[in-house]
C-alpha positions in Angstrom: -32.9 -5.1 -10.1 -31.7 -4.8 -6.3 -33.2 -6.9 -3.6 -35.2 -4.5 -1.3 -36.4 -5.1 2.5 -39.0 -3.1 3.4 -41.1 -2.7 6.4 -44.2 -1.1 6.8 -45.7 1.1 9.5 -48.8 3.3 10.1 -47.7 6.4 12.7 -51.1 7.8 14.7 -50.9 10.8 17.3 -50.0 8.3 19.7 -47.1 6.7 18.5 -46.3 4.3 15.1 -46.9 0.3 15.6 -46.4 -2.4 12.9 -49.2 -3.2 10.6 -47.0 -4.2 7.4 -44.8 -6.8 6.3 -41.1 -7.9 7.0 -38.9 -10.3 4.1 -34.8 -11.4 4.7 -33.7 -9.9 1.4 -29.6 -10.4 0.2 -27.9 -7.4 -0.8 -24.9 -6.0 -2.3 -22.7 -4.0 1.1 -19.8 -2.1 0.3 -17.5 -1.7 3.2 -14.3 0.3 3.6 -11.2 -1.5 4.3 -7.4 -0.4 4.5 -4.2 -3.1 2.5 -1.3 -2.9 3.7 1.3 -2.7 0.7 5.1 -2.9 1.6 7.3 -1.5 -0.5 11.0 -2.0 -0.7 15.0 -0.4 -1.7 17.0 -3.7 -2.7 20.3 -3.0 -3.8 21.3 -7.0 -2.9 23.7 -7.7 -6.3 27.0 -9.7 -4.7 29.6 -11.3 -6.3 32.1 -10.5 -8.7 29.7 -9.4 -11.6 26.7 -6.9 -9.6 24.1 -9.5 -9.9 21.4 -11.1 -8.0 22.8 -14.3 -6.4 21.7 -16.3 -3.5 22.1 -14.5 -0.4 19.9 -11.1 -1.8 17.2 -13.3 -3.2 16.8 -15.1 0.2 16.5 -11.8 1.6 14.2 -10.7 -1.0 12.1 -13.9 0.0 12.2 -13.3 3.5 11.1 -9.8 3.9 7.8 -10.2 1.1 7.8 -7.0 -0.4 4.5 -6.0 -2.6 7.0 -3.9 -4.7 10.5 -3.4 -4.7 12.4 -0.6 -6.4 15.8 -2.4 -7.1 18.9 -2.0 -8.2 21.5 -3.7 -10.1 18.8 -5.7 -11.7 21.1 -8.7 -13.7 20.6 -12.5 -12.8 22.6 -15.1 -13.7 19.8 -17.3 -15.2 19.4 -20.8 -15.4 18.3 -24.1 -17.1 19.1 -22.4 -20.3 17.2 -19.0 -19.7 20.8 -17.0 -20.4 22.9 -14.4 -17.8 21.0 -11.2 -17.9 18.7 -12.1 -20.8 14.5 -11.0 -20.4 14.0 -15.0 -19.8 16.7 -15.2 -17.0 15.3 -11.5 -15.4 11.4 -13.5 -15.7 12.5 -16.6 -13.5 14.2 -14.6 -11.2 11.4 -11.9 -10.4 9.2 -15.8 -10.2 11.1 -17.6 -8.3 12.3 -15.3 -5.4 8.4 -13.4 -5.5 5.9 -15.8 -7.9 4.6 -16.1 -11.1 1.9 -13.2 -10.1 4.2 -10.7 -9.7 5.1 -8.2 -13.0 8.4 -6.2 -13.5 10.2 -3.5 -15.6 14.0 -3.6 -16.2 15.7 -0.6 -17.8 16.9 -1.8 -21.1 18.9 0.9 -22.5 21.9 0.2 -24.4 24.8 0.8 -22.4 22.9 -0.2 -18.6 24.9 -3.0 -18.0 23.6 -2.3 -14.0 20.0 -0.7 -14.4 17.2 -0.2 -12.0 14.2 -1.7 -11.8 10.7 -2.2 -10.3 8.8 -5.9 -9.3 5.4 -5.7 -8.2 2.6 -8.3 -6.8 0.4 -5.8 -9.3 0.1 -4.7 -12.8 2.5 -2.1 -14.2 0.2 0.1 -16.4 3.3 1.9 -17.1 6.8 2.1 -16.7 10.2 4.1 -18.7 13.2 5.0 -18.0 14.2 8.9 -17.6 18.4 9.5 -18.1 20.6 10.2 -15.5 22.9 13.4 -16.0 25.8 11.9 -14.0 25.6 8.1 -15.6 26.0 6.3 -18.7 25.4 2.4 -17.3 22.0 3.3 -15.9 18.8 5.5 -15.3 16.0 6.7 -13.1 13.5 3.8 -14.0 9.9 4.5 -12.9 6.5 2.7 -12.6 3.4 3.5 -12.0 1.3 0.5 -10.2 -1.9 -0.7 -10.1 -2.3 -0.7 -6.5 -5.0 -1.6 -5.0 -7.8 1.1 -4.0 -8.5 4.6 -6.6 -5.3 5.0 -7.0 -2.1 4.2 -8.8 1.1 4.6 -7.0 4.6 6.0 -8.8 7.4 3.8 -8.1 10.6 6.1 -9.5 13.8 3.5 -8.6 17.4 4.9 -8.8 20.5 4.3 -8.3 22.9 7.6 -7.3 26.5 8.0 -8.2 29.2 7.2 -5.6 32.0 8.3 -6.9 30.9 11.3 -8.4 30.6 12.7 -4.4 28.2 14.7 -3.3 27.9 17.0 -6.0 27.1 14.9 -8.4 24.3 13.5 -6.5 22.4 17.2 -5.9 22.8 17.3 -10.0 21.3 14.5 -10.2 18.3 15.0 -7.7 17.4 17.9 -9.1 17.0 16.5 -12.5 14.9 13.1 -10.8 13.2 16.2 -8.9 12.0 17.9 -12.4 11.3 15.1 -13.9 8.9 13.9 -11.9 7.0 17.5 -11.9 7.4 16.9 -15.7 5.9 14.4 -16.0 3.3 13.2 -12.8 -0.1 14.3 -12.2 -0.1 17.3 -9.4 -1.3 14.7 -6.8 0.0 11.7 -7.6 0.9 9.4 -4.8 4.7 8.0 -5.6 7.6 7.1 -3.6 11.5 7.4 -4.4 13.2 4.6 -3.3 17.0 3.3 -3.8 20.7 3.4 -3.6 21.7 7.1 -2.9 24.7 6.6 -2.2 24.6 9.7 0.4 27.6 10.0 3.4 24.3 12.0 5.3 21.0 12.6 5.5 22.4 15.7 4.9 23.2 15.6 2.2 21.8 18.6 -0.9 20.5 16.0 -3.0 18.5 14.7 -0.1 17.8 18.5 1.4 16.8 19.4 -2.2 14.5 16.0 -2.8 12.5 16.8 0.3 10.6 19.0 -0.3 8.5 16.9 -2.8 9.3 13.4 -0.4 9.5 12.7 3.2 12.5 11.1 5.0 10.5 10.9 8.6 10.7 8.4 10.8 14.0 7.2 9.5 13.6 3.2 9.2 16.5 1.2 11.6 17.1 -2.4 12.6 15.3 -1.8 15.5 11.9 -2.2 17.4 13.5 0.7 19.3 16.8 3.1 18.6 18.9 0.7 16.2 21.0 1.3 13.3 19.5 3.4 10.5 22.7 3.5 8.0 22.5 1.0 5.2 26.1 0.7 4.4 27.8 -2.7 5.1 29.5 -1.7 7.7 26.7 0.1 8.5 28.5 3.3 8.6 26.1 5.3 5.9 22.5 6.1 5.0 22.8 4.5 1.1 19.5 3.5 0.7 16.0 5.0 1.2 12.1 3.9 0.8 10.8 7.9 0.6 6.8 9.0 0.2 5.3 12.2 -1.3 4.0 13.8 1.5 0.5 12.7 0.9 1.8 8.7 0.8 3.5 9.5 3.9 0.5 9.8 6.3 -0.6 6.4 5.5 2.7 4.8 6.8 1.9 2.0 9.4 4.2 -0.8 11.2 6.3 -3.0 9.4 5.0 -6.2 11.1 7.4 -9.7 11.1 6.4 -12.1 13.5 6.3 -10.9 16.9 8.1 -7.9 16.1 6.4 -4.7 15.0 8.5 -1.9 13.5 6.8 1.4 13.9 9.4 3.4 11.7 10.2 0.9 8.9 12.9 -1.3 8.7 16.6 -1.5 7.7 17.5 -5.8 7.3 20.6 -6.5 8.5 20.3 -10.9 9.0 23.5 -10.3 11.0 21.6 -7.7 13.5 18.7 -10.7 13.3 20.4 -13.6 13.8 21.8 -11.8 16.8 18.4 -10.9 18.5 17.0 -14.1 17.7 14.3 -13.0 14.8 15.8 -14.8 11.5 13.6 -17.2 12.1 11.2 -14.3 10.7 12.3 -14.1 8.0 12.9 -17.6 6.3 14.6 -18.2 4.1 17.0 -15.9 4.5 20.3 -16.9 6.9 22.4 -15.4 9.5 25.1 -14.6 6.4 23.3 -13.3 3.8 23.8 -9.5 4.6 27.7 -9.5 5.4 28.2 -11.6 1.9 31.1 -10.6 -0.4 30.4 -7.5 -2.7 26.9 -7.4 -1.0 27.2 -3.5 -0.4 23.7 -2.7 1.1 21.3 -3.6 3.5 18.0 -3.5 2.0 14.7 -0.7 3.6 11.1 -1.7 4.4 8.3 0.5 4.3 5.0 -0.3 4.7 1.6 1.8 3.5 -1.6 1.8 3.9 -4.6 1.9 1.0 -8.4 2.4 1.2 -9.9 -0.3 -0.8 -13.9 -0.8 -1.1 -14.6 -4.5 -1.0 -18.9 -5.5 -2.4 -20.1 -8.3 0.1 -23.7 -10.2 -0.2 -24.8 -10.3 2.9 -28.3 -11.3 4.0 -30.3 -8.4 6.0 -33.0 -10.5 8.0 -36.1 -9.0 8.8 -35.7 -6.6 11.7 -37.5 -7.3 15.3 -39.2 -3.6 15.8 -40.0 -1.3 18.1 -41.9 1.9 19.2 -41.2 4.2 21.6 -43.9 6.8 22.1 -44.7 9.5 20.8 -42.4 9.2 17.3 -39.6 7.0 17.2 -39.2 3.5 15.9 -36.1 1.1 16.6 -35.8 -2.0 15.2 -32.2 -4.5 15.2 -30.6 -4.8 12.1 -27.0 -5.3 10.0 -24.0 -3.2 11.9 -22.8 -0.6 9.4 -25.4 -0.6 6.8 -27.9 2.7 5.7 -31.4 2.3 6.3 -33.7 4.7 4.3 -36.7 5.8 6.1 -40.1 6.6 3.9 -42.9 8.4 4.6 -46.7 7.8 2.7 -49.8 9.0 3.6 -51.9 6.6 1.4 -49.7 3.8 0.7 -49.2 4.8 -3.0 -46.5 7.3 -2.4 -44.0 7.5 -1.0 -40.7 10.3 -0.1 -37.6 9.7 1.6 -37.6 10.7 5.6 -34.6 10.1 7.0 -31.7 7.5 6.7 -30.0 5.4 9.8 -26.5 4.5 9.9 -25.7 2.3 13.3 -21.9 0.8 13.3 -23.5 -1.5 16.7 -27.4 -4.0 15.0 -29.3 -1.0 17.4 -31.0 1.8 14.6 -33.3 4.4 15.9 -35.7 6.9 13.8 -37.2 9.9 15.1 -40.1 10.9 13.2 -40.0 14.5 13.2 -43.2 15.2 11.7 -46.1 12.4 13.9 -49.0 14.9 13.5 -52.9 13.9 14.5 -53.3 12.1 10.7 -52.7 9.3 10.0 -48.7 8.6 8.2 -47.8 5.8 7.1 -43.2 4.5 7.8 -41.2 2.5 5.7 -38.2 1.0 6.4 -35.9 0.2 3.4 -32.6 -1.4 2.3 -32.1 -1.3 -1.1 
């Protein structure tokens, strides 16, 4: 049975005065707060076999994303786990992010550079849609159980490079159709990964702009900076594109003392020159320029609203009355107290609710009358 804090007053024509009892109670209090979720697009494999090596892994560790849309999701395992085996991939995820992280990786036959999703939170379901232009990877998707009441759909993509803009336009059309067919109306989702786009106005991106938002455009500096993500920093290859209902929750990406309000294109060379590489330890100065790593990571942060139940002690309030019909008391901020009235101390009816973001609470008795009337204040 819930604990109740109860205060009883008697009312007369001149006002209200306390004649009852009060007691402290430990009660559950539900409060709302924001949880920041960091999402990253990562095509950071390197070497001749398009696998993750120490430079890319250090960047992932330094940026500390909660969710990663990862491309070329391969890893040469150690300790006998075997190259690209499920054991090797699990080893990579646990060593880089932590044993509490989970993942999904495409395993379709012939997918030698698969896409995937890595998540701090449980993946409730996942799968892969066919890419109409490629046979070595698809469109990987996962439903992530993020904090709060709404889950998040994440789609990890790696569009065709050699096929040119026309090929990417066909891929974008297929991707858009798959999302509209398979995701519930109003669902929060994002598309992230390597789009291999020559410009932000390419047809593929213009088509997807009807369901996701590219603004604000992240860059490698707090103000100004370069938004291109290719290794030579002259093409906008990589994106984190949230659905419209998620885009409004974007917040600054904070690394150390720096706050990137638009999100971040991470280049370890730029961070080193700018003097903030230590904020992304263990990343090293040359990691983003290592041989065969052709992309920069892209990061955006989003706020998710969550409810938290805490048990707090609600002490007996300090009461005061203001003639002819006001009652004041000191209480616990951000709680709602209920005011009830009775003619005989036996039958009670709610007559008001008082909320305050401070410790000061006031109730105005709208029907003081001349007859005897009892009031009580409860929190239950």
